[in-house]
Biopython code that builds the backbone (N, CA, C, O; Angstrom):
import numpy as np
from Bio.PDB.StructureBuilder import StructureBuilder

atoms = [
    (1, "UNK", "N", (85.331, 138.769, 101.027)),
    (1, "UNK", "CA", (84.552, 137.613, 101.415)),
    (1, "UNK", "C", (83.978, 136.922, 100.180)),
    (1, "UNK", "O", (84.049, 135.700, 100.056)),
    (2, "UNK", "N", (83.416, 137.701, 99.282)),
    (2, "UNK", "CA", (82.847, 137.132, 98.063)),
    (2, "UNK", "C", (83.952, 136.553, 97.187)),
    (2, "UNK", "O", (83.781, 135.487, 96.597)),
    (3, "UNK", "N", (85.089, 137.251, 97.097)),
    (3, "UNK", "CA", (86.204, 136.761, 96.288)),
    (3, "UNK", "C", (86.758, 135.452, 96.844)),
    (3, "UNK", "O", (87.123, 134.553, 96.085)),
    (4, "UNK", "N", (86.819, 135.351, 98.154)),
    (4, "UNK", "CA", (87.319, 134.128, 98.767)),
    (4, "UNK", "C", (86.365, 132.968, 98.494)),
    (4, "UNK", "O", (86.817, 131.852, 98.240)),
    (5, "UNK", "N", (85.073, 133.206, 98.538)),
    (5, "UNK", "CA", (84.082, 132.165, 98.263)),
    (5, "UNK", "C", (84.179, 131.713, 96.811)),
    (5, "UNK", "O", (84.057, 130.523, 96.520)),
    (6, "UNK", "N", (84.401, 132.672, 95.888)),
    (6, "UNK", "CA", (84.533, 132.314, 94.476)),
    (6, "UNK", "C", (85.807, 131.499, 94.242)),
    (6, "UNK", "O", (85.785, 130.520, 93.496)),
    (7, "UNK", "N", (86.899, 131.891, 94.865)),
    (7, "UNK", "CA", (88.156, 131.157, 94.669)),
    (7, "UNK", "C", (88.066, 129.755, 95.276)),
    (7, "UNK", "O", (88.635, 128.809, 94.731)),
    (8, "UNK", "N", (87.359, 129.614, 96.395)),
    (8, "UNK", "CA", (87.149, 128.288, 96.979)),
    (8, "UNK", "C", (86.308, 127.420, 96.042)),
    (8, "UNK", "O", (86.563, 126.224, 95.901)),
    (9, "UNK", "N", (85.312, 128.022, 95.407)),
    (9, "UNK", "CA", (84.458, 127.294, 94.460)),
    (9, "UNK", "C", (85.239, 126.848, 93.233)),
    (9, "UNK", "O", (85.053, 125.733, 92.745)),
    (10, "UNK", "N", (86.115, 127.717, 92.733)),
    (10, "UNK", "CA", (86.934, 127.378, 91.566)),
    (10, "UNK", "C", (87.917, 126.265, 91.926)),
    (10, "UNK", "O", (88.103, 125.326, 91.152)),
    (11, "UNK", "N", (88.537, 126.367, 93.082)),
    (11, "UNK", "CA", (89.477, 125.335, 93.526)),
    (11, "UNK", "C", (88.766, 124.001, 93.700)),
    (11, "UNK", "O", (89.306, 122.952, 93.345)),
    (12, "UNK", "N", (87.570, 124.041, 94.239)),
    (12, "UNK", "CA", (86.789, 122.820, 94.414)),
    (12, "UNK", "C", (86.429, 122.213, 93.058)),
    (12, "UNK", "O", (86.486, 120.996, 92.883)),
    (13, "UNK", "N", (86.060, 123.064, 92.106)),
    (13, "UNK", "CA", (85.712, 122.597, 90.765)),
    (13, "UNK", "C", (86.920, 121.964, 90.080)),
    (13, "UNK", "O", (86.809, 120.894, 89.480)),
    (14, "UNK", "N", (88.063, 122.619, 90.169)),
    (14, "UNK", "CA", (89.285, 122.097, 89.547)),
    (14, "UNK", "C", (89.674, 120.767, 90.188)),
    (14, "UNK", "O", (90.023, 119.820, 89.483)),
    (15, "UNK", "N", (89.616, 120.689, 91.505)),
    (15, "UNK", "CA", (90.008, 119.447, 92.182)),
    (15, "UNK", "C", (89.034, 118.306, 91.879)),
    (15, "UNK", "O", (89.433, 117.142, 91.899)),
    (16, "UNK", "N", (87.786, 118.613, 91.605)),
    (16, "UNK", "CA", (86.837, 117.549, 91.273)),
    (16, "UNK", "C", (86.950, 117.128, 89.804)),
    (16, "UNK", "O", (86.635, 115.986, 89.469)),
    (17, "UNK", "N", (87.392, 118.028, 88.932)),
    (17, "UNK", "CA", (87.537, 117.690, 87.512)),
    (17, "UNK", "C", (88.899, 117.086, 87.181)),
    (17, "UNK", "O", (89.048, 116.436, 86.146)),
    (18, "UNK", "N", (89.881, 117.289, 88.033)),
    (18, "UNK", "CA", (91.235, 116.810, 87.766)),
    (18, "UNK", "C", (91.304, 115.298, 87.512)),
    (18, "UNK", "O", (91.986, 114.888, 86.573)),
    (19, "UNK", "N", (90.638, 114.461, 88.293)),
    (19, "UNK", "CA", (90.692, 113.015, 87.996)),
    (19, "UNK", "C", (90.131, 112.672, 86.606)),
    (19, "UNK", "O", (90.668, 111.803, 85.920)),
    (20, "UNK", "N", (89.070, 113.343, 86.200)),
    (20, "UNK", "CA", (88.492, 113.084, 84.879)),
    (20, "UNK", "C", (89.446, 113.513, 83.767)),
    (20, "UNK", "O", (89.575, 112.831, 82.751)),
    (21, "UNK", "N", (90.102, 114.632, 83.967)),
    (21, "UNK", "CA", (91.071, 115.116, 82.978)),
    (21, "UNK", "C", (92.237, 114.140, 82.875)),
    (21, "UNK", "O", (92.705, 113.847, 81.775)),
    (22, "UNK", "N", (92.702, 113.641, 83.998)),
    (22, "UNK", "CA", (93.798, 112.667, 83.993)),
    (22, "UNK", "C", (93.387, 111.360, 83.315)),
    (22, "UNK", "O", (94.174, 110.777, 82.569)),
    (23, "UNK", "N", (92.172, 110.899, 83.566)),
    (23, "UNK", "CA", (91.683, 109.675, 82.928)),
    (23, "UNK", "C", (91.615, 109.854, 81.417)),
    (23, "UNK", "O", (92.003, 108.954, 80.672)),
    (24, "UNK", "N", (91.133, 110.991, 80.961)),
    (24, "UNK", "CA", (91.052, 111.261, 79.523)),
    (24, "UNK", "C", (92.448, 111.306, 78.913)),
    (24, "UNK", "O", (92.661, 110.776, 77.823)),
    (25, "UNK", "N", (93.389, 111.925, 79.592)),
    (25, "UNK", "CA", (94.766, 112.001, 79.081)),
    (25, "UNK", "C", (95.393, 110.609, 78.993)),
    (25, "UNK", "O", (96.040, 110.286, 77.998)),
    (26, "UNK", "N", (95.208, 109.796, 80.012)),
    (26, "UNK", "CA", (95.744, 108.431, 80.001)),
    (26, "UNK", "C", (95.088, 107.620, 78.887)),
    (26, "UNK", "O", (95.774, 106.896, 78.166)),
    (27, "UNK", "N", (93.787, 107.733, 78.741)),
    (27, "UNK", "CA", (93.051, 107.034, 77.685)),
    (27, "UNK", "C", (93.601, 107.416, 76.319)),
    (27, "UNK", "O", (93.787, 106.549, 75.465)),
    (28, "UNK", "N", (93.861, 108.690, 76.104)),
    (28, "UNK", "CA", (94.373, 109.162, 74.817)),
    (28, "UNK", "C", (95.752, 108.577, 74.528)),
    (28, "UNK", "O", (95.987, 108.048, 73.442)),
    (29, "UNK", "N", (96.660, 108.671, 75.491)),
    (29, "UNK", "CA", (98.037, 108.245, 75.242)),
    (29, "UNK", "C", (98.228, 106.735, 75.252)),
    (29, "UNK", "O", (99.158, 106.238, 74.617)),
    (30, "UNK", "N", (97.381, 105.992, 75.947)),
    (30, "UNK", "CA", (97.543, 104.543, 75.993)),
    (30, "UNK", "C", (96.694, 103.797, 74.972)),
    (30, "UNK", "O", (97.029, 102.671, 74.604)),
    (31, "UNK", "N", (95.604, 104.397, 74.506)),
    (31, "UNK", "CA", (94.707, 103.683, 73.597)),
    (31, "UNK", "C", (94.580, 104.367, 72.244)),
    (31, "UNK", "O", (94.859, 103.747, 71.218)),
    (32, "UNK", "N", (94.175, 105.600, 72.217)),
    (32, "UNK", "CA", (93.886, 106.263, 70.947)),
    (32, "UNK", "C", (95.128, 106.541, 70.117)),
    (32, "UNK", "O", (95.126, 106.293, 68.911)),
    (33, "UNK", "N", (96.165, 107.038, 70.719)),
    (33, "UNK", "CA", (97.385, 107.401, 69.980)),
    (33, "UNK", "C", (98.042, 106.188, 69.317)),
    (33, "UNK", "O", (98.369, 106.262, 68.133)),
    (34, "UNK", "N", (98.251, 105.075, 70.028)),
    (34, "UNK", "CA", (98.833, 103.900, 69.371)),
    (34, "UNK", "C", (97.948, 103.339, 68.254)),
    (34, "UNK", "O", (98.452, 102.848, 67.243)),
    (35, "UNK", "N", (96.633, 103.413, 68.441)),
    (35, "UNK", "CA", (95.723, 102.917, 67.410)),
    (35, "UNK", "C", (95.839, 103.762, 66.146)),
    (35, "UNK", "O", (95.834, 103.215, 65.043)),
    (36, "UNK", "N", (95.943, 105.065, 66.279)),
    (36, "UNK", "CA", (96.116, 105.936, 65.115)),
    (36, "UNK", "C", (97.428, 105.631, 64.407)),
    (36, "UNK", "O", (97.493, 105.649, 63.177)),
    (37, "UNK", "N", (98.458, 105.355, 65.171)),
    (37, "UNK", "CA", (99.766, 105.027, 64.590)),
    (37, "UNK", "C", (99.683, 103.733, 63.789)),
    (37, "UNK", "O", (100.217, 103.656, 62.683)),
    (38, "UNK", "N", (99.014, 102.706, 64.342)),
    (38, "UNK", "CA", (98.857, 101.434, 63.625)),
    (38, "UNK", "C", (98.050, 101.619, 62.347)),
    (38, "UNK", "O", (98.368, 101.007, 61.328)),
    (39, "UNK", "N", (97.008, 102.452, 62.382)),
    (39, "UNK", "CA", (96.201, 102.698, 61.190)),
    (39, "UNK", "C", (97.025, 103.365, 60.098)),
    (39, "UNK", "O", (96.884, 103.020, 58.925)),
    (40, "UNK", "N", (97.874, 104.307, 60.459)),
    (40, "UNK", "CA", (98.733, 104.969, 59.471)),
    (40, "UNK", "C", (99.727, 103.985, 58.870)),
    (40, "UNK", "O", (99.958, 103.999, 57.661)),
    (41, "UNK", "N", (100.318, 103.128, 59.706)),
    (41, "UNK", "CA", (101.268, 102.132, 59.214)),
    (41, "UNK", "C", (100.584, 101.145, 58.271)),
    (41, "UNK", "O", (101.157, 100.761, 57.251)),
    (42, "UNK", "N", (99.364, 100.736, 58.607)),
    (42, "UNK", "CA", (98.615, 99.794, 57.753)),
    (42, "UNK", "C", (98.267, 100.439, 56.421)),
    (42, "UNK", "O", (98.389, 99.800, 55.376)),
    (43, "UNK", "N", (97.832, 101.700, 56.444)),
    (43, "UNK", "CA", (97.512, 102.405, 55.199)),
    (43, "UNK", "C", (98.756, 102.524, 54.322)),
    (43, "UNK", "O", (98.679, 102.368, 53.104)),
    (44, "UNK", "N", (99.895, 102.800, 54.942)),
    (44, "UNK", "CA", (101.152, 102.894, 54.194)),
    (44, "UNK", "C", (101.520, 101.539, 53.596)),
    (44, "UNK", "O", (101.974, 101.469, 52.454)),
    (45, "UNK", "N", (101.328, 100.463, 54.358)),
    (45, "UNK", "CA", (101.594, 99.113, 53.874)),
    (45, "UNK", "C", (100.731, 98.790, 52.663)),
    (45, "UNK", "O", (101.233, 98.272, 51.665)),
    (46, "UNK", "N", (99.442, 99.091, 52.739)),
    (46, "UNK", "CA", (98.527, 98.777, 51.640)),
    (46, "UNK", "C", (98.808, 99.622, 50.407)),
    (46, "UNK", "O", (98.616, 99.155, 49.284)),
    (47, "UNK", "N", (99.258, 100.852, 50.597)),
    (47, "UNK", "CA", (99.608, 101.701, 49.456)),
    (47, "UNK", "C", (100.878, 101.206, 48.765)),
    (47, "UNK", "O", (101.078, 101.457, 47.577)),
    (48, "UNK", "N", (101.732, 100.507, 49.507)),
    (48, "UNK", "CA", (103.000, 100.041, 48.960)),
    (48, "UNK", "C", (102.935, 98.686, 48.275)),
    (48, "UNK", "O", (103.962, 98.180, 47.822)),
    (49, "UNK", "N", (101.754, 98.086, 48.187)),
    (49, "UNK", "CA", (101.620, 96.784, 47.536)),
    (49, "UNK", "C", (101.900, 96.943, 46.046)),
    (49, "UNK", "O", (101.376, 97.841, 45.388)),
    (50, "UNK", "N", (102.748, 96.039, 45.528)),
    (50, "UNK", "CA", (103.082, 96.111, 44.107)),
    (50, "UNK", "C", (103.098, 94.707, 43.509)),
    (50, "UNK", "O", (103.097, 93.710, 44.231)),
    (51, "UNK", "N", (103.112, 94.648, 42.191)),
    (51, "UNK", "CA", (103.116, 93.380, 41.472)),
    (51, "UNK", "C", (104.345, 92.575, 41.881)),
    (51, "UNK", "O", (105.455, 93.105, 41.950)),
    (52, "UNK", "N", (104.132, 91.290, 42.150)),
    (52, "UNK", "CA", (105.222, 90.404, 42.536)),
    (52, "UNK", "C", (105.356, 90.205, 44.036)),
    (52, "UNK", "O", (106.070, 89.301, 44.470)),
    (53, "UNK", "N", (104.687, 91.028, 44.841)),
    (53, "UNK", "CA", (104.744, 90.864, 46.300)),
    (53, "UNK", "C", (104.040, 89.574, 46.709)),
    (53, "UNK", "O", (102.974, 89.243, 46.189)),
    (54, "UNK", "N", (104.644, 88.859, 47.637)),
    (54, "UNK", "CA", (103.999, 87.677, 48.211)),
    (54, "UNK", "C", (103.228, 88.153, 49.435)),
    (54, "UNK", "O", (103.769, 88.844, 50.299)),
    (55, "UNK", "N", (101.953, 87.770, 49.493)),
    (55, "UNK", "CA", (101.088, 88.247, 50.572)),
    (55, "UNK", "C", (100.394, 87.086, 51.267)),
    (55, "UNK", "O", (100.320, 85.973, 50.747)),
    (56, "UNK", "N", (99.896, 87.380, 52.444)),
    (56, "UNK", "CA", (98.999, 86.488, 53.161)),
    (56, "UNK", "C", (97.764, 87.313, 53.487)),
    (56, "UNK", "O", (97.867, 88.379, 54.093)),
    (57, "UNK", "N", (96.598, 86.823, 53.088)),
    (57, "UNK", "CA", (95.370, 87.571, 53.340)),
    (57, "UNK", "C", (94.943, 87.396, 54.792)),
    (57, "UNK", "O", (95.476, 86.551, 55.511)),
    (58, "UNK", "N", (93.988, 88.196, 55.207)),
    (58, "UNK", "CA", (93.483, 88.087, 56.576)),
    (58, "UNK", "C", (92.768, 86.756, 56.788)),
    (58, "UNK", "O", (92.582, 86.326, 57.926)),
    (59, "UNK", "N", (92.365, 86.102, 55.694)),
    (59, "UNK", "CA", (91.738, 84.785, 55.783)),
    (59, "UNK", "C", (92.735, 83.641, 55.754)),
    (59, "UNK", "O", (92.351, 82.481, 55.900)),
    (60, "UNK", "N", (94.039, 83.959, 55.564)),
    (60, "UNK", "CA", (95.065, 82.935, 55.586)),
    (60, "UNK", "C", (95.481, 82.411, 54.224)),
    (60, "UNK", "O", (96.247, 81.450, 54.152)),
    (61, "UNK", "N", (95.004, 83.007, 53.148)),
    (61, "UNK", "CA", (95.366, 82.565, 51.804)),
    (61, "UNK", "C", (96.709, 83.173, 51.423)),
    (61, "UNK", "O", (96.907, 84.382, 51.542)),
    (62, "UNK", "N", (97.631, 82.327, 50.963)),
    (62, "UNK", "CA", (98.947, 82.771, 50.509)),
    (62, "UNK", "C", (98.896, 82.945, 49.001)),
    (62, "UNK", "O", (98.320, 82.116, 48.297)),
    (63, "UNK", "N", (99.493, 84.015, 48.504)),
    (63, "UNK", "CA", (99.504, 84.238, 47.071)),
    (63, "UNK", "C", (100.503, 85.297, 46.669)),
    (63, "UNK", "O", (101.205, 85.874, 47.500)),
    (64, "UNK", "N", (100.549, 85.539, 45.355)),
    (64, "UNK", "CA", (101.444, 86.539, 44.778)),
    (64, "UNK", "C", (100.606, 87.566, 44.038)),
    (64, "UNK", "O", (99.704, 87.208, 43.281)),
    (65, "UNK", "N", (100.898, 88.834, 44.252)),
    (65, "UNK", "CA", (100.150, 89.909, 43.604)),
    (65, "UNK", "C", (100.497, 89.924, 42.119)),
    (65, "UNK", "O", (101.667, 90.011, 41.746)),
    (66, "UNK", "N", (99.469, 89.837, 41.276)),
    (66, "UNK", "CA", (99.643, 89.860, 39.826)),
    (66, "UNK", "C", (99.268, 91.216, 39.237)),
    (66, "UNK", "O", (99.745, 91.576, 38.161)),
    (67, "UNK", "N", (98.427, 91.962, 39.926)),
    (67, "UNK", "CA", (98.016, 93.269, 39.442)),
    (67, "UNK", "C", (97.477, 94.111, 40.580)),
    (67, "UNK", "O", (96.949, 93.586, 41.560)),
    (68, "UNK", "N", (97.615, 95.429, 40.443)),
    (68, "UNK", "CA", (97.175, 96.347, 41.496)),
    (68, "UNK", "C", (96.293, 97.422, 40.879)),
    (68, "UNK", "O", (96.650, 98.028, 39.868)),
    (69, "UNK", "N", (95.140, 97.653, 41.494)),
    (69, "UNK", "CA", (94.259, 98.757, 41.127)),
    (69, "UNK", "C", (94.130, 99.665, 42.346)),
    (69, "UNK", "O", (94.827, 99.475, 43.343)),
    (70, "UNK", "N", (93.240, 100.649, 42.266)),
    (70, "UNK", "CA", (93.091, 101.600, 43.375)),
    (70, "UNK", "C", (92.744, 100.913, 44.693)),
    (70, "UNK", "O", (93.453, 101.071, 45.687)),
    (71, "UNK", "N", (91.653, 100.152, 44.696)),
    (71, "UNK", "CA", (91.179, 99.536, 45.935)),
    (71, "UNK", "C", (91.232, 98.019, 45.921)),
    (71, "UNK", "O", (90.785, 97.381, 46.874)),
    (72, "UNK", "N", (91.768, 97.428, 44.864)),
    (72, "UNK", "CA", (91.782, 95.974, 44.775)),
    (72, "UNK", "C", (93.099, 95.472, 44.198)),
    (72, "UNK", "O", (93.879, 96.226, 43.616)),
    (73, "UNK", "N", (93.318, 94.178, 44.377)),
    (73, "UNK", "CA", (94.505, 93.522, 43.836)),
    (73, "UNK", "C", (94.090, 92.204, 43.197)),
    (73, "UNK", "O", (93.098, 91.594, 43.595)),
    (74, "UNK", "N", (94.855, 91.774, 42.205)),
    (74, "UNK", "CA", (94.661, 90.473, 41.581)),
    (74, "UNK", "C", (95.748, 89.569, 42.140)),
    (74, "UNK", "O", (96.937, 89.840, 41.973)),
    (75, "UNK", "N", (95.334, 88.489, 42.806)),
    (75, "UNK", "CA", (96.275, 87.623, 43.508)),
    (75, "UNK", "C", (96.267, 86.233, 42.885)),
    (75, "UNK", "O", (95.213, 85.620, 42.716)),
    (76, "UNK", "N", (97.459, 85.745, 42.547)),
    (76, "UNK", "CA", (97.610, 84.385, 42.032)),
    (76, "UNK", "C", (97.814, 83.474, 43.231)),
    (76, "UNK", "O", (98.788, 83.617, 43.970)),
    (77, "UNK", "N", (96.880, 82.522, 43.425)),
    (77, "UNK", "CA", (96.966, 81.636, 44.586)),
    (77, "UNK", "C", (97.370, 80.209, 44.202)),
    (77, "UNK", "O", (97.733, 79.413, 45.067)),
    (78, "UNK", "N", (97.306, 79.886, 42.899)),
    (78, "UNK", "CA", (97.744, 78.581, 42.390)),
    (78, "UNK", "C", (97.924, 78.722, 40.888)),
    (78, "UNK", "O", (97.599, 79.763, 40.317)),
    (79, "UNK", "N", (98.443, 77.674, 40.239)),
    (79, "UNK", "CA", (98.586, 77.717, 38.790)),
    (79, "UNK", "C", (97.218, 77.924, 38.152)),
    (79, "UNK", "O", (96.271, 77.196, 38.448)),
    (80, "UNK", "N", (97.121, 78.906, 37.290)),
    (80, "UNK", "CA", (95.895, 79.244, 36.564)),
    (80, "UNK", "C", (94.733, 79.628, 37.480)),
    (80, "UNK", "O", (93.578, 79.548, 37.063)),
    (81, "UNK", "N", (95.010, 80.040, 38.708)),
    (81, "UNK", "CA", (93.957, 80.490, 39.628)),
    (81, "UNK", "C", (94.325, 81.876, 40.138)),
    (81, "UNK", "O", (95.291, 82.046, 40.882)),
    (82, "UNK", "N", (93.534, 82.865, 39.723)),
    (82, "UNK", "CA", (93.740, 84.240, 40.173)),
    (82, "UNK", "C", (92.451, 84.739, 40.802)),
    (82, "UNK", "O", (91.354, 84.448, 40.324)),
    (83, "UNK", "N", (92.601, 85.489, 41.875)),
    (83, "UNK", "CA", (91.449, 86.002, 42.608)),
    (83, "UNK", "C", (91.597, 87.506, 42.746)),
    (83, "UNK", "O", (92.663, 88.006, 43.104)),
    (84, "UNK", "N", (90.512, 88.225, 42.458)),
    (84, "UNK", "CA", (90.504, 89.672, 42.667)),
    (84, "UNK", "C", (89.917, 89.930, 44.052)),
    (84, "UNK", "O", (88.835, 89.444, 44.381)),
    (85, "UNK", "N", (90.650, 90.707, 44.864)),
    (85, "UNK", "CA", (90.168, 90.992, 46.218)),
    (85, "UNK", "C", (90.499, 92.425, 46.612)),
    (85, "UNK", "O", (91.356, 93.070, 46.009)),
    (86, "UNK", "N", (89.811, 92.903, 47.622)),
    (86, "UNK", "CA", (90.068, 94.243, 48.149)),
    (86, "UNK", "C", (91.445, 94.286, 48.799)),
    (86, "UNK", "O", (91.922, 93.290, 49.343)),
    (87, "UNK", "N", (92.070, 95.451, 48.734)),
    (87, "UNK", "CA", (93.361, 95.627, 49.414)),
    (87, "UNK", "C", (93.213, 95.429, 50.921)),
    (87, "UNK", "O", (94.146, 94.986, 51.591)),
    (88, "UNK", "N", (92.045, 95.757, 51.441)),
    (88, "UNK", "CA", (91.818, 95.637, 52.883)),
    (88, "UNK", "C", (91.919, 94.187, 53.356)),
    (88, "UNK", "O", (92.109, 93.942, 54.547)),
    (89, "UNK", "N", (91.794, 93.216, 52.432)),
    (89, "UNK", "CA", (91.884, 91.804, 52.799)),
    (89, "UNK", "C", (93.322, 91.347, 52.991)),
    (89, "UNK", "O", (93.555, 90.237, 53.471)),
    (90, "UNK", "N", (94.291, 92.180, 52.628)),
    (90, "UNK", "CA", (95.696, 91.810, 52.787)),
    (90, "UNK", "C", (96.066, 91.887, 54.265)),
    (90, "UNK", "O", (95.899, 92.922, 54.910)),
    (91, "UNK", "N", (96.567, 90.777, 54.784)),
    (91, "UNK", "CA", (96.993, 90.743, 56.182)),
    (91, "UNK", "C", (98.426, 91.199, 56.336)),
    (91, "UNK", "O", (98.718, 92.105, 57.117)),
    (92, "UNK", "N", (99.329, 90.566, 55.583)),
    (92, "UNK", "CA", (100.743, 90.925, 55.640)),
    (92, "UNK", "C", (101.377, 90.764, 54.268)),
    (92, "UNK", "O", (100.877, 90.032, 53.414)),
    (93, "UNK", "N", (102.475, 91.457, 54.080)),
    (93, "UNK", "CA", (103.306, 91.264, 52.901)),
    (93, "UNK", "C", (104.506, 90.466, 53.388)),
    (93, "UNK", "O", (105.253, 90.925, 54.251)),
    (94, "UNK", "N", (104.691, 89.272, 52.836)),
    (94, "UNK", "CA", (105.672, 88.332, 53.368)),
    (94, "UNK", "C", (107.084, 88.898, 53.355)),
    (94, "UNK", "O", (107.790, 88.768, 54.355)),
    (95, "UNK", "N", (107.520, 89.511, 52.286)),
    (95, "UNK", "CA", (108.879, 90.042, 52.212)),
    (95, "UNK", "C", (109.152, 91.103, 53.258)),
    (95, "UNK", "O", (110.257, 91.168, 53.797)),
    (96, "UNK", "N", (108.168, 91.932, 53.554)),
    (96, "UNK", "CA", (108.365, 93.002, 54.538)),
    (96, "UNK", "C", (108.479, 92.453, 55.948)),
    (96, "UNK", "O", (109.282, 92.951, 56.738)),
    (97, "UNK", "N", (107.695, 91.441, 56.282)),
    (97, "UNK", "CA", (107.764, 90.895, 57.635)),
    (97, "UNK", "C", (109.048, 90.110, 57.829)),
    (97, "UNK", "O", (109.592, 90.098, 58.933)),
    (98, "UNK", "N", (109.555, 89.446, 56.778)),
    (98, "UNK", "CA", (110.825, 88.724, 56.887)),
    (98, "UNK", "C", (111.982, 89.685, 57.090)),
    (98, "UNK", "O", (112.895, 89.394, 57.864)),
    (99, "UNK", "N", (111.962, 90.832, 56.405)),
    (99, "UNK", "CA", (113.023, 91.819, 56.548)),
    (99, "UNK", "C", (113.034, 92.407, 57.950)),
    (99, "UNK", "O", (114.097, 92.707, 58.492)),
    (100, "UNK", "N", (111.851, 92.572, 58.539)),
    (100, "UNK", "CA", (111.762, 93.135, 59.879)),
    (100, "UNK", "C", (112.332, 92.203, 60.941)),
    (100, "UNK", "O", (112.779, 92.669, 61.989)),
    (101, "UNK", "N", (112.325, 90.881, 60.687)),
    (101, "UNK", "CA", (112.821, 89.912, 61.659)),
    (101, "UNK", "C", (114.334, 89.782, 61.627)),
    (101, "UNK", "O", (114.934, 89.344, 62.608)),
    (102, "UNK", "N", (114.965, 90.157, 60.511)),
    (102, "UNK", "CA", (116.420, 90.005, 60.372)),
    (102, "UNK", "C", (117.171, 91.085, 61.101)),
    (102, "UNK", "O", (118.401, 91.101, 61.083)),
]
sb = StructureBuilder()
sb.init_structure("model")
sb.init_model(0)
sb.init_chain("A")
sb.init_seg("    ")
for serial, (resi, resn, name, xyz) in enumerate(atoms, 1):
    if name == "N":
        sb.init_residue(resn, " ", resi, " ")
    sb.init_atom(name, np.array(xyz, "f"), 0.0, 1.0, " ", f" {name:<3s}", serial, name[0])
structure = sb.get_structure()
């Protein structure tokens, strides 16, 4: 009698927690996992920036990378105009996005 009451309680607990477990699993696979993948791809993109790459910043400025440091890049945006900016400001590398479209 006591064992049956305990097993009924466990079954009730599992059946009440199952929807929450499913919601957490769906949340992980639909939101968190793809976001982690995008972050890894972006970090790889920023690590691959090299001199001569044509870039577009997140602010929309087009330029060519003239120098690369650990966390920053020197970008030529016009004749005799160079700007030092954080790597995080890079939106896209033009050559890489063109290759992906072909």
